[in-house]
N, C-alpha and C positions, 0 to 999 in steps of 0.2 A: 501239790497234793490235791486229791479229789476233795471237794468241799463237803462239809457235813450236811449242808442244806440239800445238795444233790443226792447224797445217799439217803437222807430222810425221805425225799420225794420218791425215790425208787422203792423204798420199803413200803411207803404208803400205797403204792400201786401193786404190791405183791398179793398173790392169793395166799393168805396166811394158813389156810388148811392144806397147802401143798408145798411147804417149804422144803428145799433140797439142801442138805449138808454136803459140801464139796471140798475136796482137798487134793493135792498132788499125790500121785501113787508112789509113795515113798515114806520113809521115816517113821511116822506113827499112824499111817493111814488105816491099818487093820483095826486098831482099837477105836479110831474115830468113826469108821463105818459101822463097826460092831455096836458101839455105844449109841449111835444115832438110831440104828435099827431097834435096839432094845427100848428106846424112847418113842418109837413109832414115827420117826422121821425118815424121809426118803434120802437116798445117798447118790453121789456122783464122784467117780474117780477121774481126775484129770491126768491123762496119760500123755507125757511129753516125749515123743519119739521113742517109745519103749513098748515091749511086749507085756501083756497083762495076764498071760496064761497062769502064772503062779497063784493068782487069786482063786483059781478053780480048786486048789488044794486046801483052801480055807474058806469054805462057803459062807460062814457066819461073818467073815470079815470082807466079803466081796461086795462092792457097791452095786446098787441097782442098775446103774448104767455107767458107761465110760464116755469121756469127752476127749477126743484125740486131737492133738495139735503137734506141729513139727518142732516148735521151740517155745520156751517160756515167754519170750517177748511177743509171740503171736497172740497170747491171751489178751493183750491190749486191744487187738483188733476184733476179738471175739466177745467183748463185754456185753453187747446187746443180746447175743445168743444165750449167754449165761443168765442175764436178767430175765429173759423170756421164760426161763425154766425155774424162776423164783429161787435162785442160788444164793446161799450164804457161804462165803469162803472161810475155811479154817486155816490160818497160817501155821506152818510148823518150820523147823529149822531148815530143812532141805528146800521147801517151797520158797522161802524168803531168800535164802542164799543163792539159789540157782536163778531165780527171777531178778535178783538184786533188790535191795531195799528201795532204790531210786525208782525202779519200774513198779514195784509192788504198791507203793503209795499212790501211783497214778492209775491203777486199775479200778475203773469205775464200776465196781460190783460190791454190794454190801459185804463187809468183812467182820468176823467176830474179833472184838478187841479194839484197842486204840492204836491206829497206825502211827501216831506221833511218837510212840515209844521206840520205833525202829531207829529214828535219828539218834536217840540217846543210847540205845543198846549197841549199835554198830560202830560207834565212835568210842574208842577206848578212853579218851580224855573226858568226854562228856559222861560216859558210864561211871568213871571214877568219881567225878564231881557229884553225881547223883548219889552213889553209895556212901561216900565219905560224909556228905552233907546230911545224910540220913542217920549218921551216928554209927555206921558199921565200920569195923576194923578191916583194913586191907593190907596186903603185903607192901612193903616199902617199894616205891617206884624209883628207877634209875633213869635219868633223862639222857645222859651221855654214856654210850657204850664203853668209852675209854675209861670210865670211872667204875667199871664193874670190879668189885673187890670181895665178892662172895658168890655162891651159886645163885644163878638167876634163871627165870623162865622167860623166854622170848616168845611173844604171841603176836599174831597178825589180826587185823581188824576183821570183824564179821564172824559168822558161824561156819566153821569149816570142819567140824567134828574132830578137832585137834590136829588136823593136817598141817604140817609145817612147823608146829610148835617145837621148841627144843630147849635143852638145858645148856648153859654155858657157865664156866667158872671164872673166866677172865676175858679180856678183849680178843686175844688170838682165837679162843674158843668161839666167841661171837662171830668173828669174821669167817670162820669155817662153815658156819651154818646159816648165815643170814641171806635172805633174798631181798635185795634193796629195791626191787620193783614194787614191793608191797609196804603199806604203812604198818609199823610194828610198835610194840611197847615192851618194856623190860621191867619185870617184877622180881623182887627177892623170892628165892625158892624157899618155901617154908616146909620144914619137916613135920609130918603129921599124917593123919588119915584123911583122905579126901572123900567127902560126902556131898551128895547132890540132893538138895531138899526141894521137894515138889509141892508147891502151894497152889491154891485157887482163890482168887479174889472176886467176890460178887458185889457189884455196886447196887444190886436190886433186892437181895435177900436181907432179912432183918433178924433171923434167929441164928445164934451161934456165937463165935468169937467176934464181938462187935468192934467196928472201927468208927471213925468219925462219920463215915458213910459206908453202909454195907457191912459185909462180914468176910473174915479170912478163914480158910481151911488149910490144914496140912494133910495132904493126901498120901504121900509116900516118900521114901528115901532110897537112893541106890548108890552103888559105886560103879566104876567103869573098868573094863578090860581094855588096855590100850596097846595094841599092836606090838612092836618090837621092844618098847621101853621096859615092859614088865620082864621079858625074858633076858634082856641085856643086863639088868640089875642082878638077876640070879647068877649070871656068868661071872660077875665081879671083875670084869676086865674091860671097862668102858674105854679107857684111854687107848689101849692097844687096838680095840675094835674100831675106834674113830680113825686111827691111822690107816686102817684098811678100807675106809670109806663107809663104815656102818655107824651112822649117827642116830642116837635114840630119838624116836618120834612118839607122838601121843595120839595117833589115829585111833579113834574109838572103834572097837570091833564087837563089843557086847556090853551088857549091863547086868549087875548082880544086886539082888534085893538086900536091903540093910534095915535093921532095927537098932536104933541108938539107945544108949542108957536113958532111962526115963527122966532123970534129973536134968538132961539137956533140953527137954521139950519146951519148958517155959522160955528159955533163951532163944530157941529157934523160932518160936511164935512171935516173940518180941522183935526179932530181926525182920521177919516177914512184915509185921505191922509197920515198922519204921520205914521200910523201903516203899511200901504202898502209900503211906501217908505223904512221904516226900514226893512221890510220883504225882499225887493229886495236886500238890503245890506247883510242881515244875511244868507239867504238860497235860493236866486233866486226869491223870491216873492210868494205871494198867487195868486191864480187864481180863478175867479168866486165869488160865494157868500160867505160872512162871516158876523159875528155878533159881535158887541161890546156890552157887557152886562154892563149897567151903572146904577149909582145912581145919581139923580139930587137933590141937597140939596135946602133948602129954599132960599139960596142966589144965586141960579142958577149955582153953581159950579158943574161940571160933573166929577165924578170919575168912572173909569173903574175897575170892579172887575174880569172880565174874557173875553176871546175871544173864539169864535167858528169859525174855519176856513173853514166852509162848510155850506151848507144849513141847517137851523135849523127849528124846528117845529113851531116856532113863525111866520113863513111866511105862514102857512096854512090858516089863515083867509083871505088871499089875492089872492085866486086862480083866481079871476076876476079882479085883480089889486088893487092898494091902492091909497089913495089920493096923494101919492108921485110918484109912478110909472106911474100913469095916466098923470102926467105932463111931462113924458118922452115919453111914448107910451101907450095909453089906453089899459087896459085889459091884462097887462103883469104880471104874477106871477114870483116868483124866479125860479120855475121849467121851465116855458116857456123861461125865460131869458137864462137859461143854454142851452136849445135847440137852441135858436137863436145864441148863441156864437159858438156852434158846427157847425151849418149850415154856419155861416159867415166864420169861419176858413176853412171849407171845400171848400167853393167857392173861397177863396183867397189863397188856398194852404198853410195854416198856422196851420194845425191840430197839428203839432209838437210843436207849441207855447203854446197850452192849454192842451195837454195830456201828462201824464207821466206814 
């Protein structure tokens, strides 16, 4: 991993009046570029072997310039060029997944957030240790697929937008869907409504929902539309469809805004607080946006099945703000909130607190 001293030295040499917010042209790039522009920061879209014409359709979300490379790994060779442009990288799900966490932590360019979190997030066992030790409830884990005695969700490591995840009710079901070339985990399938809670943790702010260090914000909540699994449930004939080779999958195709009942908000904030405080103890803390992926049961019990430690695509419905962020500051997306944090840290000489 790139050393913090190396990144701090790079930041020291940056022209602070010409910082450039950069991210890969995918996932949440539109709101990241839009938010940075609203805060007066320059923007750069990293285009990896792709056409960028579609940005012309969304001029407010179009970056000021594009940086073209043939592959994500080629960025490792282009670090000096990015540094010359005073770039601050914003990681998102696609950026980290396609570049791979291993390569991303070696990219010697100042990055928003703590790169140490990628090691904890991308490994399901370490992720579970983090969340459970923070006092969060998780679905029961099954170590041996031969012991599956209830509906389970089989998941692969890393952020894949739900690709490859599947439900199994027993061992034969598991064998039907598993890809043994990938590392997987098996969780009990919990019946309930799935909500994705979008937070923002600032280690440098002091006003708001106070933590041992900094403040926590709850910016928005969404649900997901997931490829063929939603439609197959409506058909009510999963077993017959499986025999024909149609296996339910959880590939995310879109996101839907959600407002939860207000009585749940104290619990959700407490959960966010616990996971941040534990992250501070384990690896120096998360920084910026993160998402707790939850199931709320009919008795209002909340179980967390995953954490994403950066901006997630479920924040895209809220480019103009959400019912929650509007009660903090109207019109703030997660993308704009990142830009605000960079701007605030720059003005208070605290960039080293939020960049690694």
